[in-house]
FIDOSE-347143 format. One record per atom (N, C-alpha, C): x, y, z. Coordinates in steps of 0.2 Angstrom, whole numbers, plus 5000, padded with zeros to 4 digits. Last residue first. Layout:
# FIDOSE-347143
XYZ ...
***
This chain:
# FIDOSE-347143
483050784786 483450754791 483850694787 483050944777 482850874778 483250844783 482651084768 483151044772 482950974772 482551174752 482251144759 482851114762 482851214740 483051254745 482851234752 482551134730 482051184731 482251224737 483651044730 483551084725 483051144726 483250984743 483951014742 483851064736 482050914740 482150964745 482751014744 482450834729 481950884728 482050934734 483350744736 483550784731 483150844729 482550684746 483050734748 483350774742 481650614738 481350674742 481950714744 482550524732 482150564728 481950624732 482950454744 483450494740 483150544736 481750404747 482050444752 482550484748 481450314736 481050374737 481350424742 482550224738 482550264732 482050324733 483350204754 482750194750 482650244744 484950174756 484550234755 483950204751 485650064768 485450074761 484950124761 486550224772 486450164767 486050104771 485850384776 486150324778 485950264774 486250554773 485850494771 486250434773 486350724776 486550654778 486050604777 486850874769 486250824770 486550754771 488250954777 487850934771 487250884773 488950984789 488451034787 488051014780 489950924796 490150944789 489550994786 489350864807 489650934808 489850964801 488950744802 488450794804 488750864804 490150674802 489750684795 489250744796 490550674815 490950714810 490550724804 489550604821 489650674823 490050704818 489750484814 489050514813 489150584815 490950444819 490850454812 490250494811 490650424833 491150474831 491050494824 489750314832 489550374835 490050434832 489650214817 490050234823 489850304825 489050184805 488550204811 488950214817 489250204788 489550204795 489050224800 488750214776 488550154779 488850144786 488150374769 488650334773 488350264776 488250514759 487850444760 488350404764 487950684759 488350634761 487950564762 487750804746 487350744750 487850694752 487850974742 488150914744 487650864748 487551074728 487351054734 487650984736 488451204719 488251134719 488051114727 488951334717 488251324719 487951254720 490151314712 490151344719 489451334722 490551284700 490251224704 490151254711 491151374693 490551354690 490151304695 492751314697 492451374694 491751344691 492851214712 492951224705 492551284702 492451194725 492951254723 493151264716 491651094724 491351154725 491851214724 492550984724 492151004718 491851074719 493051004737 493551004731 493151024725 491950974745 492251044745 492651054739 491750834741 491250884740 491550954740 492850784747 492750774740 492250824738 492750804761 493250834757 493150834749 491550724763 491550804764 492150834760 492050594760 491550624756 491550704756 493750574764 493050574766 492650614760 495250464764 494850524762 494150524764 495950354767 495750394772 495450464771 496050274755 496650314758 496450364763 494350294749 494950264750 495450304752 492950364760 493250344753 493950314754 491550384768 492250354769 492450324762 490350444763 490750474768 491450444768 490050454745 490050414751 490550444756 489150594738 489750564740 489650514746 488350684726 488250634731 488850594732 488050844722 488650804722 488450754728 487150934710 487150894716 487750854716 487550994698 487051034703 487051004710 489050994690 488550964693 488151014698 489551024674 489551064680 488951034684 490650954663 490050934667 490050974673 491650944654 491351004655 490650994658 492350824654 491650824651 491250884651 493550854659 493550824653 492850834650 493150904672 493550954667 493450924660 492550794677 492150864677 492550904671 493650704678 493050694673 492650754672 494450764687 494750754681 494150744676 493650764699 493850824696 494150824689 493450624700 492850664699 493150734696 494750584703 494450554697 493850604695 494850644716 495350664710 495050644703 493950584723 493850654722 494250674716 493350424716 493750464721 493650534719 492650364707 492750324713 493250364718 491150434699 491850434700 492050394707 489950474687 490150434692 490950434693 488650584682 489350564681 489550534687 487050594674 487450574679 488150564677 485550684672 486150674669 486650654675 483950604676 484550644678 485150634673 482750534675 482850584670 483550634672 482650424683 482350484685 482350544680 483650344677 482850324676 482450384679 484750404682 484550404675 483850394673 484650354695 484650424693 484450434686 484850214693 484250244696 484150314694 486050194686 485450174683 484850204686 486950264696 486850284689 486250264686 486750174707 486550244707 486450274700 487350054702 486650064704 486350134704 488650094699 488250074694 487450084696 489050134712 489050184707 488650164701 488950004718 488550064721 488450114715 489949934712 489249914711 488749964713 491150004716 490850004709 490149984708 491450104729 491150034727 490850044720 491850234732 492350184730 492150114729 490950364724 490950314729 491450264727 490050504719 490750484721 490750424726 489150574707 489150524712 489850504713 488350724701 488950684702 488950634708 486950764691 487150734698 487850704697 485950884685 486550854684 486850834691 484150854682 484750874687 485350844684 482650844681 483150864676 483750894680 481650714684 482050764688 482650784683 479950674681 480650674679 481050734683 478750614693 478950654687 479750644686 478150654709 478550614705 478750644699 478150724726 477950714719 478350674715 478250724740 478750764736 478550764728 477250714754 477450694747 477850744743 478050744770 477450754765 477750734758 479050724779 478650664777 478150674772 479050874788 479450814785 478950754783 477951004783 478350964787 478650904784 476951154782 477251094779 477751054784 476351244790 476151234784 476451174780 476051184807 476451214802 476251194795 474351204815 474951164813 475451204808 473851334827 473851304820 474451264818 473751294844 474051324839 473951294832 473351214855 472851244851 473051284845 474151064860 474151134859 473551154855 475050944871 474450964867 474451044866 476450854872 476150914874 475650934869 476150674875 476450734872 476150794874 476450514880 476050574882 476450634879 476050354875 476550404875 476150474876 475850184881 475550254880 476150304880 475550024877 476050074877 475750144876 474849884883 474649944881 475249994882 474549704880 474949764883 474749824879 473649554884 473949604880 474249654884 473249434891 472749484888 473049534883 474249364896 473649324893 473149374889 474649484908 474849414905 474249384902 474449644905 474149594908 474249524904 475149804906 475149744903 474849694908 475749964902 475249924906 475149864902 476950094902 476750024900 476349994905 477250254896 476950214901 476850144898 478250394895 478050334891 477850284897 478250574893 478150514897 477950454893 479550674885 478850644885 478850584889 480750734881 480450744888 479650724888 481250694870 480750734869 480450764876 482250604875 482450664871 481950714871 481350514880 481750554885 482050614881 480950454869 480450494873 480850534878 482150394864 481850454860 481350494865 482250294874 482750344873 482550404869 481050224871 481150254878 481650304877 481250184858 480650224860 480850254866 482450104859 482450164855 481850204857 481949994866 482450034869 482550104865 480949944858 480749974864 481250024867 481849894847 481349944846 481149984852 482849794849 483049864850 482449914850 482749664845 482649684852 482849754854 482849634832 483449634836 483349644843 481449544825 481949594825 482449584830 480649444822 480449484828 480949534829 481149364812 480549404811 480349454816 482149294818 482349354814 481749404813 482149224834 481749224827 481849294824 482849174845 483049234841 482749234834 482349084853 482649054847 482949114843 481749154863 482449124865 482749104859 480749254865 481049234859 481749204860 480149304877 479749254873 480049234866 480849464876 480549414880 480149364875 482349514871 481749494868 481449444873 483549644872 483149604875 482549584872 484249744865 484349674863 483949624867 484249854878 484449844871 484549764870 482749864888 483449854887 483649834880 481349864889 481649924887 482449924886 481149744896 480949744889 481249814885 481449764909 481949734905 481749744897 480249804915 480749854914 481349824909 479449694914 479149754911 479749814911 479749574919 480049584913 479849654911 478949554931 479649554931 480049574925 477649544925 477849604929 478649604930 477549484908 477549474915 477849534919 476549544896 477249554898 477249534906 475549474882 475649514888 476349504891 475249414870 475349374876 475449414883 474149534862 474649484863 474649444869 473249624858 472949574861 473449514861 473849804861 473749734857 473449684861 473949974858 473649924862 473649854858 474650124859 474650064855 474450004859 474150294861 474150224864 474250174858 474550454865 474550404859 474650334862 473850604871 474150534872 474050494866 474250764876 473950714871 474250654872 473850884889 474250824886 473850794880 473050974895 473650994892 474050944888 471650874893 471950934895 472450964891 471950754883 471750754890 472050814893 471550694867 471750744871 471550744878 472050544859 471550584861 471850634865 472250394849 472550464851 471950504853 472750224846 472250274848 472650344849 472750074838 473150134838 472650194840 472749904841 472349964841 472750024842 472749744834 473149804837 472749864836 471949594838 471949654834 472549694838 471949414835 471549474838 471749534834 473549334837 472849334835 472449394838 474849364840 474649304835 473949304833 475949484842 475249474843 475049424837 477249524840 477149484846 476349464847 477249604829 477749544829 477549494835 476449704832 476249664826 476649594827 477149774842 476449744843 476249694838 478249824835 478349774841 477649744842 477649904826 478049854823 478149794829 477150004835 476749964830 477049904828 478350054840 477850024845 477349984841 478950104829 479250054833 478750014837 478050204826 478250154821 478550094825 478150284837 477550254836 477650194831 479450334835 479250294841 478650254840 479450394822 479950344824 479650294830 478550494825 478350444820 478850384821 479250574834 478550544836 478450484831 480250614826 480450564832 479750534834 479550694817 480050634814 480150584820 478950794824 478550744820 478950684818 479250844840 479550834834 479250774830 477850954845 478350904846 478750894840 476350994850 476951024849 477550974850 474850934842 475350934847 475950974845 473050924841 473650944838 474250944844 471650824837 472250834842 472850864838 470150734836 470550784834 471050814839 470450554839 470050614840 470550674838 470450394832 470750454832 470250514834 470850234832 470350274835 470650344836 471050094821 471250164823 470650194827 471649934820 471049974821 471350044824 472049804811 472449864814 471849914814 471849624814 471549694812 471949744815 472849494807 472649534812 472249594810 473549404799 472849394801 472549434807 474649444793 474749404800 474049384802 474249524783 474649464781 474649414787 473749624790 473249584786 473649514784 474849694794 474349664799 473949614796 475449734782 475749684786 475349654792 474449824778 474549764774 474949714778 474549924789 473949884788 474049824784 475650004789 475649944793 475049894792 475250114782 475850084780 475850014783 474150164789 474050144782 474650104780 474750204801 474250144801 474150114794 475350314796 475750254799 475350194799 474250394793 474750374788 475150314790 473750404806 473350374801 473850354795 474750484812 474550414815 474150374809 474650604806 475250564806 475150494807 473350644809 473550634802 474150594801 473250654823 472950604819 473150584812 474150774824 474350704827 473950644823 474750904815 474150864817 474250794818 475951004824 475750964818 475150924821 477151124828 476451104829 476251064823 478851064832 478351104828 477651084829 480551044836 479851044838 479451084833 481750944834 481551004831 480751004832 483150874842 482450884843 482250954839 484450784834 484250854837 483450854837 485550664836 484850674835 484650744838 486850634840 486750674834 486050694832 487350554850 487050624852 486950664846 487850434849 488250484847 487950554848 486750354853 487450354857 487850414855 485850384843 485750404850 486350404854 486450334832 486350404832 486250424840 486450194836 487150234835 487050304835 485150174836 485550164842 486150204842 484850194823 484550234828 484950234834 485550094817 485750164815 485450204821 484949974821 485649984823 485850064822 483750004814 483750004822 484450014824 484149994801 483950064804 483850064811 484349864800 484949904800 484749974802 483049814801 483549794806 484149844806 482549874789 482249894796 482749874801 483249814779 483349884780 483049904787 482749684780 483449694782 483549774783 481449714776 481549684782 482249694785 481749764763 481449804768 481549784775 482149644757 482649704757 482349754763 481049564757 481649544761 482149604762 480249644749 480049634756 480649614760 480949634737 480949694740 480649694747 480649494734 481349524735 481349584739 479349494733 479649464738 480349484740 479249574721 478949594727 479249564733 479849484712 480249554714 479949584720 478949384711 479549374714 479949434716 477949464705 477849434712 478449414715 478549494693 478349554698 478249524705 478649374687 479249404689 479049464694 477249334686 477649294690 478349334692 476849434677 476549434684 477049394688 478049524666 477649464668 477449464675 478849634666 478249634663 477749574665 480149734672 479749674673 479049684670 480749854672 480949814667 480549744667 480549924684 480249954678 480349904672 481349854694 480549854694 480249874687 482649874693 482449814689 481649814689 482849984700 482949994693 482649934690 482649934713 482149984711 482249994703 483749844713 483049814713 482549864711 484849924713 484749884707 483949854707 484649984726 484650024719 484549984713 484749874734 484149914734 484049954728 486049834732 485549794730 484849824730 486849944736 486849924729 486249884727 486449934750 486349994746 486249974739 486949804753 486249814753 486049874750 488349824752 488049784747 487249794747 488349924764 488649934757 488349894752 487849874775 487449924772 487749934765 488749784780 488149754778 487749804773 489749864784 489949804779 489249784776 489149944794 489449974788 489549914782 488749844803 488249884800 488449914793 489949804808 489549754805 488949794801 490449924813 490849894808 490349844804 489449954823 489650004817 489949964812 489549844831 488949854827 489049904821 490849854836 490649794832 490049814828 490749984842 491249974837 491049914832 489849944852 489650004847 490149994841 490449844859 489849834856 489749884850 491549924864 491649864859 491049844856 490850004872 491250034866 491349984861 490349914881 489849954877 490249984871 491549874887 491149824883 490649864879 492049994892 492449964887 491949914883 490950014902 491050054896 491450034891 491249894910 490549904906 490649954901 492449934915 492449874911 491749874907 492150054922 492550054916 492549994912 491349994931 491050044927 491450044921 492249914938 491649874934 491349924929 493050014943 493349964939 492749924935 492150074952 492450114946 492750064941 491849974961 491249994957 491550034950 493149954966 492849904963 492249924958 493250084972 493750064967 493450004963 492150084981 492150134975 492650114970 492649984989 492049974986 491950024980 493850054994 493849984990 493249974986 493250155001 493650174995 493750104991 492550085011 492150125006 492550144999 493550035018 493149995015 492750025009 494150155022 494550115018 494050065014 493050205030 493250245025 493650205020 493050105040 492450105035 492650155029 494250125046 494150065043 493550065038 493950255052 494550245047 494450185043 492950215060 492850265055 493350265049 493650125069 493050105065 492950155059 494550215075 494850165071 494250135066 493650305081 494050335076 494350275071 493150215091 492650245086 493050275080 494350185098 493950135094 493450155089 494650305103 495150275098 494750225094 493550325111 493650375106 494150345100 493950225121 493350225117 493350265111 495150275125 495150215122 494550205118 494750395131 495150405125 495150335122 493950345142 493650385137 494050385130 495050275149 494450235146 494150275141 495850395152 496150335148 495550295145 494950455160 495150485154 495450435149 494950375171 494350385167 494450415161 496250385176 495950315174 495350325169 496450515178 496850485173 496550425171 495450535188 495450575182 495850545176 495950465198 495350445195 495250475188 497050545201 497150475199 496550445196 496350655205 496850665199 496950595197 495750615217 495350635211 495750635205 496850585225 496450535223 496050545217 497350715227 497750665223 497350605221 496250775234 496450795227 496850745223 496350695246 495750695241 495850715234 497550735250 497450665248 496850655244 497350875253 497850855248 497750785245 496350865263 496150895256 496650875251 497250805273 496650775271 496350805264 499050805269 498450835271 497850805269 500150755262 499850715267 499250745270 501050785252 500950835257 500550805263 501150675243 501750685248 501550735254 500050705236 500050645240 500550655245 500350815229 499850825234 499850765238 501350755221 501550815225 500950825230 500650655214 501150635219 501350695223 499850735205 499550695210 500050675216 500950785197 500450835201 500150795207 501450675191 501850715196 501450765200 500250635183 500550595189 500950635194 500050725173 499550735179 499850695185 501150705165 500950765166 500450775172 501450565164 501950615166 501750685167 500150515162 500550485168 501050535170 499750575150 499350585156 499750565162 500750525141 500650595143 500250615149 500450385142 501150415144 501050495146 499150385136 499350365143 499950385146 499350445123 498950475128 499050455135 500150345118 500350415118 499950455123 499450225118 500050235123 500250305123 498350255108 498250265116 498850265120 498250345095 498750295098 498750305105 497150415092 497450375087 497950325089 496950495103 496550435103 496750385097 497650605103 498050545105 497650485105 496650695099 497250685095 497550615096 495750685110 495450675103 496050655098 496550725120 496250655120 496050635113 496950855122 497350815117 497150745117 496050905130 496050935124 496450885119 496350845142 495650835139 495750855132 497650895145 497550825144 496850805140 497251025147 497751015141 497650935140 496451025158 496151045152 496651025146 497350985168 496850945166 496550955159 498251105167 498451035165 497950985164 497251195172 497551205165 497851135163 496851155185 496351165179 496651165172 498151155191 497751095191 497251095185 498351295190 498851245187 498451175186 497351345198 497351365191 497751315187 497651295211 497051265207 497051285200 498951365213 498851295212 498251265209 498451495212 499051475208 498951395207 497551495223 497351515217 497851485211 498451465234 497951415232 497651435225 500151525230 499451535233 498951475231 501751445233 501151475229 500551475232 502651395242 502551465243 501951495238 502951275230 503151295236 503051375237 502651265216 502151265221 502351285228 503751255207 503451325209 502851325214 504251125205 504651185205 504451245208 503251035207 503851025211 504351085211 502251085198 502151085205 502751085209 502951065185 502751135188 502651135195 503250945180 503750975185 503451035188 502250915170 502250885177 502650915182 502850985160 502251015163 502150985170 503850895157 504050965159 503450995162 503150775155 503550775161 503750845162 502550805142 502150795148 502550805154 503750795134 503350855135 502950855141 503950655136 504450705138 504150775139 502750605130 502950595137 503450635140 502950645117 502350675120 502450665128 504050575113 504150645113 503550675117 503550445114 504050465118 504150535119 502550455104 502350445111 502850465116 503450455093 502950515094 502750515102 503950335094 504450395094 503950455096 502850255092 503150255098 503650315099 502550285078 502050305083 502350305090 503650235072 503650305072 503050325077 503350095074 504050125077 503950205077 502250085067 502150085074 502850105077 502650095053 502250145056 502250145064 503350005046 503750045050 503350095054 502449955037 502849905041 503149945047 502150055028 501650035033 501949995038 503550175026 503050115024 502650095029 503550355029 503750285031 503250235028 503950485023 503350445021 503550365023 505050575025 505150505023 504550465021 504350695027 504850695022 504950615020 503550675038 503250695032 503650685026 504450635047 503950595046 503650605039 505150755048 505550695046 505050645044 504250835055 504450855048 504750795045 504150765067 503550775062 503750785055 505450795072 505150725071 504550725066 505350935073 505850905068 505650825067 504450945083 504250975076 504750945071 505150885094 504550855091 504350875084 506150985095 506250915093 505750875091 505251095099 505651095093 505851025090 504751045111 504351065106 504651065099 506051045118 505650985117 505150985111 506351185118 506751135115 506451065114 505251235125 505351255118 505851205115 505351175138 504751175134 504851185127 506651215142 506551145141 505851135136 506451355143 506851335138 506751255136 505551355153 505251375147 505751355141 506451315163 505851275162 505551295155 507351415163 507551355162 506951305160 506551525167 506851525160 507151455158 506151485180 505651495175 505951495168 507451495186 507151425186 506551425180 507751625185 508151575181 507851515181 506751695192 506751705185 507151645181 506251695205 506351635202 506451635194 506051825210 506651785213 506751715209 504951875204 505551915204 506151885207 503951785202 503951825208 504551875209 502951695191 503551735192 503451785198 501851615189 502251595195 502851645196 501151675178 500851655184 501251645190 502151675168 501951735171 501551725177 502151535165 502751565168 502651635171 500851525160 501051485166 501651515169 501051595148 500551615153 500651585160 502051525141 502251595144 501651615149 501251405139 501851405143 502051475145 500151435130 500051415137 500651425141 500751445117 500251495120 500251495128 501451335114 501751395114 501351455117 500451235116 501051235120 501351305120 499651265105 499351265112 499951275117 500451235095 500251305095 499951315103 500651095096 501251145097 501051215098 499451045094 499751035100 500251085101 499251085080 498751115085 499051105093 500251005075 500251075074 499851105080 499950865076 500450895080 500450975080 499050805068 498750855072 499250885077 499850715060 499450775057 499250825062 500250615069 500650665067 500350725064 498950545070 499350575076 499850625074 498650515057 498250565060 498550595066 499650425055 499650485051 499250535054 499250325063 499850355065 499850425061 498050285056 498050305063 498650345065 498650235045 498250295044 498150325051 499150115049 499650165046 499250235046 498050045053 498550065058 499050125055 497450035040 497050075046 497650095051 498349955034 498150015031 497850065036 498349835041 498949875041 498749945038 496949795039 497249805046 497849855046 496949775025 496549825029 496749845035 497849675024 498049735021 497549795024 497149575031 497749595033 497949665030 495949555023 495949585030 496549605032 496049635006 496049575011 496149605018 496149754998 495549725000 495549665004 497049854993 497049784991 496449744992 496550014987 496649964993 496549894991 496950184983 496750114982 496950074987 496550344989 497050284990 496650224988 495850464989 495850424983 496250364983 496150535001 495450495000 495450454994 497750525008 497350545003 496650495002 498650525018 497950505020 497550525014 500150485010 499750525014 499150495015 501050365007 501150435005 500850485010 501050235006 500950265013 501050335013 500350114996 500650174996 500550215003 500449945000 500050005000 500450065000 
***
């Protein structure tokens, strides 16, 4: 153990022997630490006592007595300084404690000599005042010397003992009574100090136990943080590697749709797209967790019509409900809220998806109504219900009750965790009520308002038709470049593709192609980024007005923060074609988007 000081941040090995040694060492440190107060009291009281007994004829004796007091105090001060400089190891602490006790005994003896030197011819007032002062000094040092009882015992015997002996040798009735009282005082004070020492030792022991507990807790916390960081890195790497081919697959699938003419081909393509959507939902869940971890989600509150948003969600989920043989029922009352429509939509979408996954028969009911200053959104199902012991765990990441086989159709177990964390971002209350065998109700409480809704908002239709745009695509994955070229050309765009910023600059110069939009993957070869590529293109003459779009399959929190800080529109692979189309229209029209 480091015996440096009594620092509160000392680490501790934890076994009983080490605890005992650490406590003993700390008690000795306390002893030495309080010497300053003892020295100050000595320097103040000694001249007062000398003045009390001075009579003009005993100046030499008083000077010698004062000199002894000063010399012994100085020697003790040197011992304390040496202790602080050496910082003795734990094994030597008791040796230093006894040296301190020897110094205290020597100092006590100088005070104990007062009656033998000056009581002859002294008045009763001088004697009783001396008794009072010496007793008070012993009482005052009890707290300090409780750290090492022998120090207090030796001081009491050498300071009060000679005083009691002086009265005892006088032999008078009152003298004998006073001597007996002083003896009782010594015994009683030793017992009181012993008890104080026990309390002090227990307090020091408890502090070390608390420090050890804090050390263990801190170690476990760091271990959990490392595990969480490793999980985040793994998910980010896995998500990135999966998103790259999925992005290309989605682009080719959308391009393929227009070429299919036979019903059987269309049916097979529909199944392909359903599989792509399923994987896309899983990847989006990982992305939401990464964005929450990174703190890149910004709440953008606005007034909007809640029933309209919920009805649109229900319309999207109704085919899925019908495939499962379930009824998706809506109960909507007029209600406007002030919140973030994108986050509200994400939360309700996760709640609906969760309800449909775990409900085998019956219905899922989506309700909204206003209750005073609040609006509530409730998703109610007739599923198996959630046992009381699991109602908190269902909000943990990757937890899935009733799915030990990890059925892929039931997702990753992230939906409810995402809902809770987004609700906290919105400062909205989320409540779960469930009855085993009857179903569950998740209720979200939002801020209701009577203000008119915003004129437009995220998620509104952007329209179809041709897009007469010049688009530069930069990505180091050739399949993605080809997929993007086919998709954008199908929308009526003129497209130029490149695998790096350097290639893009060269091709723009050769083709005299001035892009209106630059779409770049965030992570390019050789450590370059899409933000650098877009800026280099915008620095070209005639390209200053080009708008940038960052497309990334990276979900690492630090990457998300870097991409967002660049200030360009940010899309995450695999990008649904309609989302890409909407983003392009918003950018060209001067709008924003998430």
